[in-house]
C-alpha positions in Angstrom: 20.9 -28.0 -9.2 22.1 -24.5 -10.0 23.3 -25.5 -13.4 19.9 -27.1 -14.4 18.0 -24.1 -12.9 20.2 -21.8 -15.0 19.5 -23.8 -18.2 15.8 -23.9 -17.4 15.8 -20.1 -16.9 17.5 -19.6 -20.2 14.9 -21.7 -22.0 12.1 -19.8 -20.4 13.7 -16.5 -21.4 13.8 -17.7 -25.0 10.2 -18.8 -24.9 9.1 -15.5 -23.4 10.6 -13.5 -26.2 9.0 -15.7 -28.9 5.6 -16.2 -27.3 4.1 -12.8 -26.3 1.0 -12.9 -24.2 -2.5 -12.7 -25.7 -4.1 -9.2 -25.8 -7.2 -8.4 -23.7 -10.6 -8.7 -25.4 -11.1 -6.4 -28.3 -13.4 -3.4 -28.1 -17.0 -4.4 -28.1 -16.3 -7.9 -26.6 -16.9 -8.7 -23.0 -13.6 -8.0 -21.3 -11.9 -10.5 -19.0 -8.6 -9.8 -17.3 -6.7 -12.9 -16.3 -4.0 -12.3 -13.8 -1.3 -14.0 -11.7 -0.2 -12.9 -8.2 3.5 -13.4 -7.5 4.3 -13.1 -3.8 1.8 -14.1 -1.1 2.6 -11.9 1.8 0.2 -9.5 3.6 0.3 -7.0 0.7 -0.8 -9.7 -1.7 -3.9 -10.3 0.4 -4.7 -6.6 0.3 -4.3 -6.3 -3.5 -6.4 -9.4 -4.1 -9.2 -7.8 -2.2 -8.5 -4.5 -4.0 -8.8 -6.2 -7.4 -12.2 -7.6 -6.3 -13.5 -4.6 -4.4 -15.2 -2.9 -7.4 -18.4 -5.0 -7.9 -18.1 -4.6 -11.7 -14.4 -5.6 -11.5 -15.2 -8.7 -9.6 -16.8 -10.1 -12.7 -14.0 -8.9 -15.0 -11.0 -10.2 -13.1 -9.9 -13.8 -12.8 -7.1 -14.5 -10.5 -5.8 -17.6 -12.3 -2.5 -18.1 -10.5 -0.9 -17.4 -7.1 2.8 -17.9 -6.7 5.2 -18.0 -3.7 8.4 -19.8 -2.6 6.8 -20.4 0.8 4.4 -23.3 0.5 2.4 -22.3 3.6 1.8 -18.7 2.4 1.0 -20.1 -1.1 -1.7 -22.4 0.2 -3.2 -19.7 2.5 -3.6 -17.2 -0.4 -4.9 -19.9 -2.8 -7.6 -20.6 -0.2 -8.4 -16.9 0.1 -8.9 -16.5 -3.6 -11.2 -19.5 -3.7 -13.2 -18.1 -0.8 -13.6 -14.7 -2.5 -14.2 -15.8 -6.0 -15.5 -19.4 -5.9 -12.6 -20.4 -8.2 -9.5 -22.1 -7.0 -6.4 -20.6 -8.6 -3.4 -22.6 -9.7 -0.8 -22.5 -6.9 2.7 -22.5 -8.3 6.2 -21.9 -6.8 7.8 -20.7 -10.1 6.4 -17.5 -11.6 7.5 -18.6 -15.1 4.5 -20.9 -15.0 2.3 -17.8 -15.1 4.4 -16.2 -17.8 4.2 -19.3 -20.0 0.4 -19.2 -20.0 -0.6 -17.3 -23.1 -4.1 -16.6 -21.6 -2.7 -14.5 -18.8 -2.8 -10.7 -19.4 -1.0 -9.4 -16.3 1.4 -10.2 -13.5 1.1 -8.6 -10.1 4.6 -8.6 -8.6 4.2 -8.3 -4.8 7.6 -9.5 -3.9 10.5 -8.2 -1.8 12.2 -5.2 -3.5 15.1 -7.2 -4.9 12.7 -9.2 -7.1 10.8 -6.3 -8.5 13.0 -5.6 -11.6 13.6 -9.2 -12.7 9.9 -10.2 -12.4 8.8 -7.1 -14.2 11.3 -7.5 -17.0 10.6 -11.2 -17.6 6.9 -10.4 -17.6 7.3 -7.7 -20.2 9.4 -10.1 -22.3 6.5 -12.6 -22.1 4.0 -10.0 -23.3 2.4 -9.5 -19.9 1.4 -6.1 -18.4 2.6 -5.6 -14.9 1.5 -4.1 -11.6 4.6 -4.0 -9.4 4.8 -2.8 -5.8 6.8 0.1 -4.8 9.7 0.9 -4.7 10.3 0.5 -8.4 13.6 -1.4 -8.0 16.5 -2.4 -5.8 19.1 -0.2 -7.5 19.2 2.5 -10.2 20.4 0.3 -13.0 17.7 -2.2 -12.5 15.1 0.6 -12.6 16.4 1.8 -15.9 16.2 -1.8 -17.3 12.5 -1.9 -16.2 11.7 1.2 -18.1 13.7 -0.1 -21.1 11.7 -3.4 -21.0 8.3 -1.6 -20.7 9.0 0.5 -23.7 10.6 -2.1 -25.8 7.8 -4.7 -25.4 5.1 -2.0 -25.3 3.8 -3.1 -21.9 1.7 -1.2 -19.3 3.7 -1.2 -16.0 2.0 0.4 -13.1 4.0 0.9 -9.8 2.1 0.8 -6.5 2.3 4.5 -5.8 -1.4 4.9 -5.1 -1.3 8.6 -4.4 -0.7 9.1 -8.1 -4.3 8.1 -8.7 -5.7 10.6 -6.2 -7.8 13.3 -7.7 -6.7 15.6 -4.9 -3.0 14.9 -5.9 -3.6 16.4 -9.3 -5.6 19.3 -7.8 -2.7 20.1 -5.5 -0.2 20.0 -8.3 -2.4 22.2 -10.5 -2.7 24.8 -7.6 1.1 25.0 -7.5 1.5 25.1 -11.3 -1.0 28.0 -11.5 1.4 30.1 -9.5 -1.0 30.6 -6.5 1.6 29.4 -4.1 4.3 31.6 -5.8 7.8 30.4 -6.7 8.7 27.2 -4.8 12.2 27.0 -3.5 11.9 24.4 -0.7 10.0 21.1 -0.3 10.2 19.2 3.0 9.3 15.6 3.2 8.6 13.8 6.6 8.7 10.1 7.4 8.3 9.7 11.2 6.8 6.9 13.2 7.5 4.3 15.8 9.3 1.1 14.8 10.7 -1.5 17.1 14.2 -3.1 17.0 14.4 -6.4 15.1 16.9 -7.6 17.7 19.5 -10.3 16.9 18.9 -13.8 15.3 21.4 -16.6 14.6 21.6 -18.3 11.2 19.2 -21.2 11.1 18.0 -24.1 8.8 15.8 -23.1 6.0 12.1 -23.6 7.0 10.3 -26.6 5.6 8.4 -25.7 2.3 10.6 -22.7 1.5 12.7 -22.5 -1.7 15.3 -20.2 -0.2 17.5 -20.0 -3.3 14.6 -18.7 -5.3 13.7 -16.2 -2.6 17.3 -14.8 -2.7 17.0 -14.6 -6.5 19.3 -11.8 -7.7 20.6 -11.1 -4.1 23.9 -12.4 -2.9 24.0 -16.0 -1.5 23.8 -16.0 2.3 22.9 -18.5 5.0 19.2 -18.4 6.0 18.5 -16.1 8.9 14.9 -15.3 10.1 15.9 -11.7 10.6 16.6 -11.4 6.9 13.4 -13.1 5.7 9.7 -12.3 5.7 9.2 -8.5 6.0 12.4 -7.9 8.0 14.3 -8.0 4.7 13.4 -4.3 4.5 16.2 -3.4 6.8 19.1 -4.9 4.8 21.0 -3.4 1.8 20.9 -6.8 0.0 17.2 -6.6 -0.4 16.0 -3.0 0.1 17.1 0.3 1.6 15.4 1.0 4.8 12.3 3.2 5.5 13.3 6.0 3.1 12.5 3.5 0.3 9.9 1.4 2.1 7.5 4.1 3.3 9.2 7.3 2.4 9.1 6.7 -1.3 5.4 7.4 -1.3 5.9 11.0 0.1 9.1 11.5 -2.0 7.2 10.6 -5.2 4.4 12.9 -4.3 6.8 15.7 -3.5 8.7 15.3 -6.8 5.3 15.4 -8.6 4.3 18.6 -6.8 7.7 20.1 -7.5 7.4 19.2 -11.2 11.0 18.3 -11.7 12.7 15.1 -12.9 16.2 14.6 -11.6 18.2 16.3 -8.9 21.6 17.7 -9.6 23.1 16.7 -6.3 22.4 14.7 -3.1 23.7 14.6 0.5 22.5 12.2 3.2 23.6 11.5 6.7 22.1 9.7 9.7 22.7 6.5 11.7 21.4 3.7 13.9 20.9 5.8 16.9 18.0 4.1 18.7 18.9 0.5 17.8 22.7 0.5 17.3 23.2 -3.2 18.2 20.4 -5.0 16.3 21.0 -6.9 13.0 19.7 -4.2 10.7 22.0 -2.6 8.1 20.0 0.5 7.5 19.6 3.8 9.5 16.7 4.4 11.8 17.4 8.2 11.5 18.2 9.8 8.2 18.3 13.2 6.6 18.6 13.6 2.8 18.9 16.8 0.8 18.5 17.0 -3.0 19.3 20.0 -5.1 17.0 20.6 -8.1 17.0 23.3 -10.7 16.2 26.3 -8.5 14.8 24.4 -5.6 15.8 22.1 -2.8 14.0 19.0 -1.3 14.8 17.8 2.2 13.7 14.4 3.7 13.7 13.7 7.4 13.3 10.2 8.8 13.2 8.9 12.4 11.5 5.7 13.6 11.4 6.5 17.3 8.5 9.1 17.5 5.4 7.4 18.9 3.6 10.8 19.0 3.8 11.2 15.2 0.8 9.8 13.3 0.5 7.7 10.2 -3.0 8.6 9.0 -5.4 6.0 10.3 -7.3 3.8 7.8 -10.7 4.9 9.1 -9.8 8.6 8.3 -8.3 8.0 4.8 -11.8 7.9 3.2 -13.2 10.8 5.3 -13.9 13.7 2.9 -14.1 16.4 5.5 -11.0 15.5 7.5 -7.4 16.8 7.3 -4.5 15.7 9.4 -3.2 17.5 12.5 -0.3 18.7 10.4 2.4 19.2 13.0 1.9 15.6 14.2 1.4 14.0 10.7 4.3 11.7 10.2 3.8 11.3 6.4 3.5 14.8 5.3 4.9 16.9 2.5 5.5 20.7 3.0 5.7 22.9 -0.1 7.1 26.4 0.7 6.2 29.0 -1.9 6.9 32.7 -2.0 3.2 33.4 -1.5 2.1 30.5 0.7 2.6 27.2 2.3 1.0 23.8 1.3 0.7 20.8 3.5 0.1 17.5 1.6 -0.6 13.9 2.8 -0.5 10.7 0.8 -3.2 8.0 0.6 -6.3 10.2 1.0 -5.0 12.7 3.5 -5.6 15.6 1.2 -3.9 19.1 1.1 -4.3 22.5 2.4 -2.7 25.8 1.3 -2.2 28.7 3.6 -1.6 32.4 2.8 -0.7 33.0 6.4 -0.9 31.3 9.7 -4.6 32.1 10.1 -6.2 31.6 6.7 -6.7 28.4 4.6 -6.5 29.7 1.0 -7.5 26.4 -0.7 -7.9 22.8 0.2 -8.9 19.4 -1.2 -9.1 15.7 -0.2 -10.7 12.5 -1.5 -11.0 8.9 -0.6 -7.8 6.7 -0.4 -7.0 6.1 -4.1 -6.0 2.5 -3.8 -9.1 1.3 -5.6 -8.7 4.0 -8.2 -5.1 2.9 -8.8 -6.1 -0.7 -9.5 -8.9 0.5 -11.7 -6.5 2.7 -13.6 -4.2 -0.3 -14.2 -7.0 -2.4 -15.8 -8.2 0.6 -17.8 -4.8 1.1 -19.3 -4.5 -2.6 -20.1 -7.5 -1.9 -22.4 -6.5 1.6 -23.7 -2.7 1.0 -23.9 -2.2 4.4 -22.3 0.5 5.0 -19.7 -0.9 4.4 -16.2 -0.9 7.0 -13.4 2.0 5.3 -11.7 4.0 4.6 -14.9 7.3 2.9 -14.3 9.4 5.7 -15.7 7.9 8.3 -13.3 8.4 6.0 -10.3 11.9 5.1 -11.5 12.8 8.8 -11.2 11.3 9.0 -7.7 12.9 5.8 -6.5 16.3 7.1 -7.7 16.0 9.9 -5.1 15.9 7.3 -2.4 18.6 5.1 -3.9 21.2 7.9 -4.4 20.5 9.3 -1.0 21.3 5.9 0.4 24.5 5.8 -1.6 25.6 9.2 -0.1 24.8 7.8 3.4 26.8 4.6 2.8 29.8 6.7 1.6 29.9 8.7 4.8 27.4 11.5 3.9 29.5 13.1 1.1 27.9 15.4 -1.4 27.4 13.6 -4.8 26.6 15.4 -8.0 24.2 13.6 -10.3 23.7 13.6 -14.0 20.1 12.8 -14.9 20.8 12.3 -18.6 23.1 9.3 -17.9 21.7 8.4 -14.4 25.3 8.4 -13.1 27.3 10.5 -10.7 29.7 13.2 -11.9 33.3 12.2 -11.5 32.8 9.7 -8.7 33.6 6.1 -9.7 33.2 4.8 -6.1 29.6 6.1 -6.0 28.9 4.8 -9.5 29.7 1.3 -8.3 26.7 1.4 -6.0 24.3 2.2 -8.9 24.3 -1.5 -10.0 25.3 -4.9 -8.6 26.3 -8.1 -10.3 23.3 -10.4 -10.8 23.5 -13.9 -9.3 22.9 -16.6 -11.9 20.5 -17.7 -13.1 18.7 -14.6 -11.8 20.8 -12.0 -13.6 19.0 -9.3 -15.6 20.1 -9.4 -19.3 21.5 -6.3 -21.0 19.9 -5.3 -23.2 16.6 -6.7 -21.9 
């Protein structure tokens, strides 16, 4: 029952605060990272293979738990882990089983967006370090609570923004910081690709083996609908915020890093459902957002009906002498300086700076940094340093997507933003969309 579940959640919360997780092996001892995987979709499979890709890491990492509310997905991923490691993990439907195990060092939260904050916060309270997928959170207030929990419980929280671990990313930022591009007044971010309509589905019975109430978690209670479930949840405000926050957050985070600023002072966003006006999705398939920063402006352009735009192919992301065909690169960042122009691509695509239309002034690329990002997480578990994709930095980048969506949902009006308080200036209606009431027993405590 809901009442008994609420009581159990309260008991777990109390135990988490009183029973912090065990620290990794001390310096000089053989290290062993014991982790649990929460969420067994396609991204989970990828991260499991990432964790085990480094031959040295394969001996250092034990995937002790896998967790999902869908029994079929759970069984499939448990079988995968056993096949890759020779060890069968514990397969659980409640992630608190992972948090209660004092031997577990870290939780990988590979859930839908609306579960990122609660899973991260409860893991921090339990003394676990966290690798959480992007975007950082479902809404601005949740993201702030994640940062608060990471700092209060002194936890390493790495967000899955892999470009942050790219050597070429830091080289590009240093090139801009050196002044070689001149003063930067405009950054343009592109997110363009082909995406099909999700169509229309009627409400239906909950599939066998699925704990749907737990899947909903903090989200509002609604009847089960297959169009709002596995992966398609990306296109509904209850669970996410469309492709600006699904894919676009990668480029937006890279752009903010290159720009070297924290919070915008204002945002405006317009768009619509122009290609698929009649399907079930809430979110736009075409969107433009503009953020004002101190002395600069960032523009984001999204459309999902451009089959000629390219998302850099996997086989090219590790190619060290390859750069995208920039005009048709659907995931690029353009940095316009007073002395030159830089093109930048996420996930191994590299960067090139031009002094004019005929001359490449500087360039760099490297392999896709997804392995480096995982390695950085485990290194920081040992060193206790902030990771490359620290939750506070990714919270600031995710805010850009979230406040752009708020402007869009309010008819595209210009909203002034105060980064010190992470609220809007004199706009109570907009402020209401920075947070939502949690659904018991899944509400986030305040303070955490």
